[in-house]
C-alpha positions in Angstrom: -26.3 1.5 -4.7 -25.0 0.5 -1.3 -21.4 1.4 -0.5 -19.6 -1.2 1.6 -17.8 0.0 4.7 -14.0 0.3 4.4 -12.1 -2.7 5.8 -10.1 -2.4 9.0 -6.5 -3.5 9.0 -5.8 -6.2 11.6 -2.9 -5.8 14.0 0.5 -6.6 12.5 -0.8 -6.3 8.9 -0.3 -3.5 6.4 -3.2 -3.8 3.9 -6.9 -4.6 4.0 -9.0 -5.3 1.0 -12.6 -6.3 0.4 -12.8 -9.2 -2.0 -16.1 -10.8 -2.8 -17.8 -9.2 0.2 -15.2 -10.4 2.7 -12.4 -8.3 4.3 -8.8 -9.7 4.0 -5.8 -8.2 5.9 -2.4 -9.1 4.5 1.2 -8.0 4.3 3.8 -7.2 6.9 3.2 -4.0 8.8 5.8 -1.2 8.8 8.4 0.1 6.5 11.8 -1.3 5.3 15.0 0.0 6.9 15.5 2.4 4.0 12.0 3.9 4.7 10.5 2.5 1.5 8.0 -0.3 0.9 8.8 -3.8 2.1 7.2 -5.1 -1.0 9.3 -4.6 -4.2 8.5 -7.0 -6.9 11.4 -8.4 -9.0 13.9 -8.4 -6.1 15.7 -11.4 -4.4 13.5 -10.9 -1.3 10.4 -11.1 -3.6 11.7 -14.3 -5.3 12.3 -15.9 -1.9 8.7 -14.9 -0.7 7.2 -16.3 -3.9 9.1 -19.6 -3.6 7.9 -20.0 0.1 4.3 -19.0 -0.5 3.9 -21.2 -3.6 4.2 -24.2 -1.2 1.2 -23.0 0.9 -2.0 -24.9 0.1 -4.8 -23.1 -1.5 -7.4 -22.0 1.0 -10.9 -23.7 1.1 -12.9 -20.5 1.4 -11.4 -17.7 -0.6 -10.4 -14.9 -0.5 -7.2 -15.6 1.5 -4.3 -13.5 2.6 -1.7 -15.7 0.8 -3.4 -15.1 -2.6 -3.6 -11.3 -2.0 0.1 -11.2 -0.9 1.2 -13.2 -3.9 -0.7 -10.7 -6.2 1.0 -7.8 -4.4 4.4 -9.3 -4.9 3.5 -10.1 -8.6 4.4 -13.8 -8.2 4.3 -16.2 -11.1 5.1 -19.6 -9.8 8.1 -19.2 -7.6 9.4 -16.0 -9.2 8.5 -12.4 -8.8 8.0 -10.3 -11.9 8.6 -6.6 -12.2 
């Protein structure tokens, strides 16, 4: 069994993930003012993000950062679920 190398996070991004053999960097780097995560599903900020990102066209060669970010925010359409 060959273990794939860990993905490097690109500058300005917070997460990196290997999906289908490709590395994808996504998410805003840094912490919120409170020191917690910027990503908190089920909040007003999350709903606003889901509504904005729902309008972005699907990418032609998945995986793409928008899909991974929407998964992280737990988006269902233009709403974020807890």
